[in-house]
C-alpha positions as CSV (number, residue, x, y, z in Angstrom):
1,M,0.0,0.0,0.0
2,L,2.9,2.4,0.8
3,Y,4.4,1.7,-2.6
4,L,1.1,2.3,-4.3
5,L,0.6,5.6,-2.5
6,L,4.1,6.9,-3.2
7,V,5.3,5.5,-6.5
8,I,2.3,4.6,-8.7
9,P,1.0,8.2,-9.0
10,T,4.5,9.3,-10.3
11,M,4.5,6.4,-12.7
12,L,1.2,7.5,-14.1
13,L,2.6,11.0,-14.4
14,A,5.5,9.7,-16.4
15,F,3.2,7.8,-18.8
16,G,1.2,11.0,-19.1
17,A,4.3,13.1,-19.8
18,Q,5.4,10.6,-22.5
19,W,2.0,10.8,-24.2
20,W,2.1,14.6,-24.0
21,I,5.5,14.9,-25.7
22,R,4.5,12.5,-28.4
23,S,1.2,14.4,-29.0
24,A,2.9,17.8,-28.9
25,Y,5.7,16.6,-31.3
26,Q,3.2,15.1,-33.8
27,R,1.1,18.3,-33.8
28,T,4.0,20.8,-34.1
29,S,5.8,18.7,-36.7
30,Q,3.0,19.5,-39.0
31,I,3.6,23.3,-38.7
32,P,6.1,24.3,-41.4
33,T,9.0,26.7,-41.0
34,R,11.3,28.4,-43.5
35,M,14.4,26.5,-42.2
36,N,15.1,23.0,-40.9
37,G,16.4,22.1,-37.5
38,A,20.1,22.0,-38.6
39,M,19.8,25.4,-40.2
40,A,18.2,26.9,-37.1
41,A,20.8,25.4,-34.9
42,R,23.6,26.7,-37.0
43,Q,22.2,30.2,-37.1
44,I,21.8,30.3,-33.3
45,L,25.3,28.9,-32.7
46,D,26.9,31.4,-35.1
47,A,25.0,34.3,-33.6
48,N,26.5,33.4,-30.2
49,G,30.0,33.1,-31.5
50,L,30.0,29.3,-31.4
51,Q,31.1,28.7,-35.0
52,N,33.4,26.0,-33.8
53,I,30.6,23.8,-32.6
54,P,29.6,21.3,-35.3
55,I,26.2,19.9,-35.8
56,E,25.9,16.2,-36.6
57,Q,23.0,13.9,-37.6
58,S,22.6,11.1,-35.1
59,Q,20.6,7.9,-35.3
60,G,17.2,7.2,-33.7
61,H,14.0,9.0,-33.0
62,L,14.3,12.1,-30.7
63,S,17.9,11.2,-29.9
64,D,18.8,14.8,-29.9
65,H,21.5,16.0,-27.4
66,Y,24.5,18.2,-26.9
67,D,27.7,16.4,-26.0
68,P,29.7,18.6,-23.7
69,S,32.8,16.4,-23.9
70,A,33.0,16.4,-27.7
71,K,31.5,19.9,-28.0
72,V,29.0,18.9,-30.6
73,V,25.3,19.2,-31.2
74,R,23.7,15.9,-32.4
75,L,20.2,16.0,-33.9
76,S,18.0,13.1,-34.9
77,P,17.2,12.7,-38.6
78,D,13.6,14.1,-38.2
79,V,14.9,17.2,-36.3
80,Y,18.0,17.7,-38.4
81,Q,16.2,17.6,-41.7
82,G,12.7,18.7,-40.6
83,Y,11.2,22.0,-41.6
84,S,8.8,22.3,-38.7
85,I,8.2,24.0,-35.4
86,A,9.0,20.8,-33.6
87,S,12.3,20.5,-35.4
88,V,13.5,24.1,-34.9
89,G,12.3,24.1,-31.3
90,I,14.1,20.9,-30.3
91,A,17.3,21.9,-32.2
92,A,17.3,25.3,-30.5
93,H,16.9,23.6,-27.1
94,E,20.0,21.5,-27.7
95,V,21.9,24.6,-28.8
96,G,20.8,26.1,-25.5
97,H,22.9,23.6,-23.8
98,A,25.9,24.5,-26.0
99,I,25.4,28.1,-25.0
100,Q,25.2,27.1,-21.3
101,D,28.5,25.3,-21.7
102,A,30.2,28.2,-23.4
103,K,29.0,30.6,-20.7
104,H,29.9,28.1,-17.9
105,Y,26.3,28.1,-16.6
106,A,26.7,26.9,-13.0
107,P,24.0,24.2,-12.9
108,L,25.4,22.7,-16.1
109,V,28.9,22.6,-14.6
110,V,27.6,20.9,-11.5
111,R,25.5,18.4,-13.6
112,N,28.6,17.5,-15.7
113,L,30.6,16.9,-12.6
114,A,27.8,14.8,-11.1
115,V,27.5,12.5,-14.1
116,P,30.2,10.0,-13.0
117,V,29.0,10.0,-9.4
118,A,25.4,9.4,-10.5
119,G,26.4,6.6,-12.9
120,F,28.4,4.9,-10.2
121,G,25.6,5.3,-7.7
122,S,23.1,3.9,-10.1
123,S,25.2,0.8,-10.8
124,I,25.9,-0.1,-7.2
125,S,22.4,0.8,-5.8
126,T,20.7,-2.2,-7.5
127,F,23.3,-4.6,-6.2
128,F,22.9,-3.4,-2.6
129,L,19.1,-3.4,-2.8
130,F,19.1,-7.1,-3.8
131,A,21.8,-7.8,-1.2
132,A,19.6,-6.1,1.5
133,M,16.6,-8.2,0.5
134,G,18.6,-11.4,0.4
135,L,20.3,-10.8,3.7
136,G,17.0,-9.9,5.3
137,A,15.4,-13.1,4.1
138,M,18.3,-15.1,5.7
139,G,17.9,-13.3,9.0
140,S,21.1,-11.3,8.8
141,Y,19.3,-8.1,9.8
142,K,22.4,-6.1,10.7
143,L,24.1,-6.7,7.4
144,S,20.8,-6.2,5.6
145,S,20.5,-2.7,7.3
146,W,24.0,-1.8,6.1
147,A,23.3,-2.9,2.6
148,M,20.1,-0.8,2.6
149,I,22.0,2.2,3.8
150,L,24.5,1.8,0.9
151,F,21.6,1.3,-1.5
152,V,20.0,4.6,-0.3
153,A,23.3,6.4,-0.6
154,G,23.8,5.2,-4.2
155,F,20.3,5.9,-5.3
156,S,20.4,9.3,-3.6
157,A,23.2,10.2,-6.1
158,T,20.9,9.4,-9.0
159,V,18.1,11.5,-7.4
160,L,20.4,14.4,-6.8
161,F,21.6,14.3,-10.4
162,Q,18.0,14.5,-11.7
163,L,17.2,17.4,-9.4
164,I,20.2,19.3,-10.6
165,N,19.2,18.5,-14.2
166,L,15.8,20.2,-14.0
167,P,17.1,23.9,-14.0
168,V,19.5,23.0,-16.7
169,E,16.7,21.7,-19.0
170,F,14.3,24.6,-18.2
171,N,17.0,27.2,-18.8
172,A,18.0,25.6,-22.1
173,S,14.4,25.9,-23.3
174,S,14.2,29.5,-22.1
175,R,17.4,30.3,-24.1
176,A,16.0,28.5,-27.1
177,K,12.8,30.6,-27.2
178,T,14.7,33.8,-26.7
179,E,17.1,33.0,-29.6
180,L,14.4,31.8,-32.0
181,I,12.5,35.1,-31.6
182,A,15.6,37.4,-31.5
183,L,16.9,35.9,-34.8
184,G,13.5,35.9,-36.5
185,I,13.5,32.1,-37.0
186,I,9.9,32.0,-35.6
187,N,7.4,34.8,-34.9
188,N,5.4,35.6,-31.8
189,Q,2.5,33.6,-32.9
190,E,4.6,30.5,-33.4
191,L,6.3,31.0,-30.0
192,S,3.3,29.4,-28.2
193,Q,3.7,26.3,-30.4
194,V,7.4,26.0,-29.6
195,S,6.7,26.6,-25.9
196,G,4.1,23.7,-26.0
197,V,6.6,21.1,-27.3
198,L,9.4,22.3,-25.1
199,T,7.2,22.3,-22.0
200,A,6.0,18.8,-22.8
201,A,9.6,17.6,-23.1
202,A,10.5,19.3,-19.8
203,M,7.6,17.4,-18.1
204,T,9.3,14.1,-18.9
205,Y,12.2,15.2,-16.8
206,V,9.9,16.4,-14.0
207,A,8.0,13.1,-14.0
208,A,11.2,11.1,-13.9
209,T,12.6,13.1,-11.1
210,L,9.4,12.8,-9.0
211,Q,9.3,9.1,-9.7
212,A,12.9,8.8,-8.4
213,V,12.2,10.9,-5.3
214,A,9.1,8.8,-4.5
215,T,11.1,5.6,-4.9
216,L,13.8,6.9,-2.6
217,A,11.2,8.0,0.0
218,Y,9.5,4.5,-0.2
219,Y,12.8,2.7,0.6
220,L,13.7,5.2,3.3
221,L,10.4,4.7,5.0
222,Q,10.7,0.9,4.6
223,Y,14.1,1.0,6.3
224,V,12.9,3.2,9.1
225,L,9.8,1.0,9.7
226,Q,11.7,-2.2,9.6
227,S,14.4,-0.9,12.0
228,Q,11.7,0.3,14.4
229,G,10.0,-3.0,14.2
230,R,13.2,-4.9,15.0
231,R,13.9,-2.6,18.0
232,D,10.3,-3.2,19.2
233,G,10.9,-7.0,19.0
234,Y,8.6,-7.7,16.0
Protein backbone atom coordinates (compact mmCIF):
# COMPACT_ATOMS: atom_id res chain seq x y z
CA MET A 1 0.00 0.00 0.00
CA LEU A 2 2.87 2.36 0.83
CA TYR A 3 4.44 1.69 -2.57
CA LEU A 4 1.11 2.30 -4.32
CA LEU A 5 0.63 5.60 -2.52
CA LEU A 6 4.13 6.91 -3.23
CA VAL A 7 5.30 5.48 -6.52
CA ILE A 8 2.27 4.58 -8.65
CA PRO A 9 1.04 8.21 -9.03
CA THR A 10 4.47 9.29 -10.30
CA MET A 11 4.53 6.35 -12.74
CA LEU A 12 1.17 7.48 -14.10
CA LEU A 13 2.56 11.02 -14.39
CA ALA A 14 5.52 9.65 -16.35
CA PHE A 15 3.21 7.82 -18.77
CA GLY A 16 1.18 11.01 -19.14
CA ALA A 17 4.31 13.06 -19.84
CA GLN A 18 5.39 10.59 -22.54
CA TRP A 19 1.97 10.81 -24.16
CA TRP A 20 2.12 14.61 -23.96
CA ILE A 21 5.51 14.88 -25.67
CA ARG A 22 4.48 12.47 -28.44
CA SER A 23 1.24 14.38 -29.00
CA ALA A 24 2.95 17.79 -28.95
CA TYR A 25 5.69 16.60 -31.29
CA GLN A 26 3.25 15.12 -33.80
CA ARG A 27 1.15 18.29 -33.76
CA THR A 28 4.00 20.78 -34.11
CA SER A 29 5.83 18.65 -36.68
CA GLN A 30 2.98 19.50 -39.05
CA ILE A 31 3.55 23.27 -38.72
CA PRO A 32 6.06 24.32 -41.43
CA THR A 33 8.99 26.71 -40.98
CA ARG A 34 11.32 28.38 -43.47
CA MET A 35 14.38 26.46 -42.23
CA ASN A 36 15.06 23.01 -40.87
CA GLY A 37 16.41 22.10 -37.47
CA ALA A 38 20.05 21.98 -38.56
CA MET A 39 19.83 25.39 -40.20
CA ALA A 40 18.20 26.91 -37.12
CA ALA A 41 20.82 25.36 -34.86
CA ARG A 42 23.64 26.68 -37.05
CA GLN A 43 22.22 30.19 -37.10
CA ILE A 44 21.84 30.30 -33.30
CA LEU A 45 25.33 28.90 -32.72
CA ASP A 46 26.91 31.40 -35.11
CA ALA A 47 24.99 34.31 -33.57
CA ASN A 48 26.48 33.37 -30.19
CA GLY A 49 30.04 33.12 -31.46
CA LEU A 50 30.03 29.32 -31.45
CA GLN A 51 31.08 28.72 -35.05
CA ASN A 52 33.45 26.01 -33.80
CA ILE A 53 30.57 23.82 -32.55
CA PRO A 54 29.64 21.27 -35.26
CA ILE A 55 26.16 19.87 -35.83
CA GLU A 56 25.91 16.16 -36.57
CA GLN A 57 23.01 13.94 -37.56
CA SER A 58 22.55 11.12 -35.06
CA GLN A 59 20.58 7.89 -35.28
CA GLY A 60 17.23 7.18 -33.66
CA HIS A 61 13.99 9.05 -33.01
CA LEU A 62 14.29 12.07 -30.69
CA SER A 63 17.88 11.16 -29.86
CA ASP A 64 18.83 14.85 -29.90
CA HIS A 65 21.46 16.02 -27.41
CA TYR A 66 24.47 18.24 -26.86
CA ASP A 67 27.68 16.38 -26.01
CA PRO A 68 29.74 18.63 -23.68
CA SER A 69 32.78 16.37 -23.85
CA ALA A 70 32.98 16.39 -27.67
CA LYS A 71 31.51 19.92 -27.98
CA VAL A 72 29.03 18.86 -30.64
CA VAL A 73 25.27 19.17 -31.16
CA ARG A 74 23.72 15.93 -32.38
CA LEU A 75 20.24 15.96 -33.91
CA SER A 76 18.01 13.05 -34.86
CA PRO A 77 17.16 12.74 -38.59
CA ASP A 78 13.62 14.12 -38.17
CA VAL A 79 14.90 17.17 -36.30
CA TYR A 80 18.04 17.68 -38.40
CA GLN A 81 16.15 17.60 -41.71
CA GLY A 82 12.68 18.66 -40.60
CA TYR A 83 11.19 22.00 -41.64
CA SER A 84 8.78 22.29 -38.72
CA ILE A 85 8.15 24.05 -35.42
CA ALA A 86 9.00 20.83 -33.60
CA SER A 87 12.34 20.52 -35.39
CA VAL A 88 13.55 24.09 -34.86
CA GLY A 89 12.31 24.09 -31.25
CA ILE A 90 14.12 20.90 -30.29
CA ALA A 91 17.25 21.91 -32.21
CA ALA A 92 17.28 25.30 -30.46
CA HIS A 93 16.91 23.59 -27.09
CA GLU A 94 20.01 21.49 -27.68
CA VAL A 95 21.90 24.57 -28.82
CA GLY A 96 20.75 26.15 -25.55
CA HIS A 97 22.90 23.55 -23.78
CA ALA A 98 25.87 24.50 -25.98
CA ILE A 99 25.39 28.15 -25.00
CA GLN A 100 25.19 27.13 -21.33
CA ASP A 101 28.47 25.27 -21.72
CA ALA A 102 30.18 28.21 -23.41
CA LYS A 103 28.99 30.59 -20.68
CA HIS A 104 29.89 28.14 -17.88
CA TYR A 105 26.32 28.06 -16.62
CA ALA A 106 26.73 26.90 -13.01
CA PRO A 107 24.00 24.21 -12.85
CA LEU A 108 25.36 22.65 -16.07
CA VAL A 109 28.88 22.63 -14.63
CA VAL A 110 27.59 20.89 -11.50
CA ARG A 111 25.55 18.44 -13.58
CA ASN A 112 28.55 17.49 -15.70
CA LEU A 113 30.61 16.92 -12.56
CA ALA A 114 27.81 14.80 -11.09
CA VAL A 115 27.50 12.49 -14.12
CA PRO A 116 30.20 9.96 -13.05
CA VAL A 117 28.97 10.01 -9.44
CA ALA A 118 25.37 9.41 -10.52
CA GLY A 119 26.44 6.65 -12.90
CA PHE A 120 28.42 4.88 -10.18
CA GLY A 121 25.61 5.33 -7.67
CA SER A 122 23.08 3.87 -10.07
CA SER A 123 25.25 0.84 -10.83
CA ILE A 124 25.89 -0.07 -7.19
CA SER A 125 22.44 0.77 -5.80
CA THR A 126 20.72 -2.16 -7.53
CA PHE A 127 23.33 -4.58 -6.18
CA PHE A 128 22.93 -3.37 -2.61
CA LEU A 129 19.13 -3.41 -2.84
CA PHE A 130 19.11 -7.10 -3.79
CA ALA A 131 21.80 -7.75 -1.18
CA ALA A 132 19.64 -6.12 1.50
CA MET A 133 16.61 -8.18 0.48
CA GLY A 134 18.61 -11.42 0.41
CA LEU A 135 20.34 -10.82 3.71
CA GLY A 136 17.03 -9.88 5.33
CA ALA A 137 15.43 -13.10 4.10
CA MET A 138 18.31 -15.06 5.66
CA GLY A 139 17.85 -13.26 8.98
CA SER A 140 21.09 -11.25 8.77
CA TYR A 141 19.34 -8.05 9.76
CA LYS A 142 22.43 -6.05 10.68
CA LEU A 143 24.13 -6.74 7.35
CA SER A 144 20.81 -6.15 5.60
CA SER A 145 20.55 -2.73 7.25
CA TRP A 146 24.02 -1.76 6.12
CA ALA A 147 23.27 -2.92 2.58
CA MET A 148 20.07 -0.85 2.58
CA ILE A 149 22.00 2.20 3.79
CA LEU A 150 24.46 1.76 0.91
CA PHE A 151 21.57 1.34 -1.53
CA VAL A 152 19.98 4.58 -0.31
CA ALA A 153 23.31 6.40 -0.59
CA GLY A 154 23.84 5.17 -4.16
CA PHE A 155 20.30 5.88 -5.28
CA SER A 156 20.42 9.32 -3.64
CA ALA A 157 23.22 10.24 -6.06
CA THR A 158 20.89 9.44 -8.96
CA VAL A 159 18.07 11.49 -7.44
CA LEU A 160 20.42 14.42 -6.80
CA PHE A 161 21.58 14.32 -10.42
CA GLN A 162 17.99 14.47 -11.67
CA LEU A 163 17.19 17.38 -9.36
CA ILE A 164 20.24 19.29 -10.63
CA ASN A 165 19.23 18.50 -14.21
CA LEU A 166 15.83 20.23 -13.96
CA PRO A 167 17.06 23.86 -13.95
CA VAL A 168 19.51 22.97 -16.72
CA GLU A 169 16.69 21.75 -18.97
CA PHE A 170 14.32 24.61 -18.20
CA ASN A 171 17.05 27.18 -18.79
CA ALA A 172 18.00 25.61 -22.13
CA SER A 173 14.37 25.89 -23.26
CA SER A 174 14.22 29.51 -22.13
CA ARG A 175 17.39 30.31 -24.08
CA ALA A 176 16.00 28.49 -27.12
CA LYS A 177 12.81 30.56 -27.23
CA THR A 178 14.73 33.80 -26.75
CA GLU A 179 17.13 33.00 -29.60
CA LEU A 180 14.40 31.82 -31.97
CA ILE A 181 12.49 35.09 -31.57
CA ALA A 182 15.56 37.36 -31.55
CA LEU A 183 16.89 35.86 -34.79
CA GLY A 184 13.50 35.85 -36.51
CA ILE A 185 13.46 32.08 -36.97
CA ILE A 186 9.92 32.03 -35.59
CA ASN A 187 7.40 34.80 -34.95
CA ASN A 188 5.44 35.63 -31.79
CA GLN A 189 2.46 33.58 -32.94
CA GLU A 190 4.62 30.49 -33.40
CA LEU A 191 6.25 30.98 -30.00
CA SER A 192 3.31 29.38 -28.19
CA GLN A 193 3.66 26.26 -30.36
CA VAL A 194 7.39 26.03 -29.59
CA SER A 195 6.66 26.56 -25.90
CA GLY A 196 4.15 23.73 -26.02
CA VAL A 197 6.56 21.12 -27.34
CA LEU A 198 9.43 22.26 -25.08
CA THR A 199 7.19 22.29 -22.00
CA ALA A 200 6.00 18.78 -22.83
CA ALA A 201 9.61 17.64 -23.15
CA ALA A 202 10.47 19.26 -19.81
CA MET A 203 7.62 17.44 -18.12
CA THR A 204 9.25 14.10 -18.93
CA TYR A 205 12.23 15.21 -16.80
CA VAL A 206 9.94 16.43 -14.03
CA ALA A 207 8.02 13.13 -14.01
CA ALA A 208 11.22 11.07 -13.94
CA THR A 209 12.57 13.14 -11.07
CA LEU A 210 9.37 12.83 -9.04
CA GLN A 211 9.34 9.09 -9.65
CA ALA A 212 12.93 8.79 -8.41
CA VAL A 213 12.19 10.91 -5.33
CA ALA A 214 9.09 8.83 -4.53
CA THR A 215 11.05 5.59 -4.91
CA LEU A 216 13.77 6.87 -2.60
CA ALA A 217 11.16 7.99 -0.05
CA TYR A 218 9.54 4.55 -0.17
CA TYR A 219 12.75 2.68 0.61
CA LEU A 220 13.72 5.18 3.30
CA LEU A 221 10.36 4.68 5.01
CA GLN A 222 10.67 0.92 4.63
CA TYR A 223 14.10 1.01 6.27
CA VAL A 224 12.86 3.18 9.14
CA LEU A 225 9.76 1.04 9.75
CA GLN A 226 11.70 -2.22 9.63
CA SER A 227 14.38 -0.86 11.97
CA GLN A 228 11.71 0.33 14.39
CA GLY A 229 9.97 -3.03 14.21
CA ARG A 230 13.15 -4.91 15.04
CA ARG A 231 13.88 -2.58 17.97
CA ASP A 232 10.33 -3.21 19.25
CA GLY A 233 10.87 -6.96 19.01
CA TYR A 234 8.64 -7.71 16.00
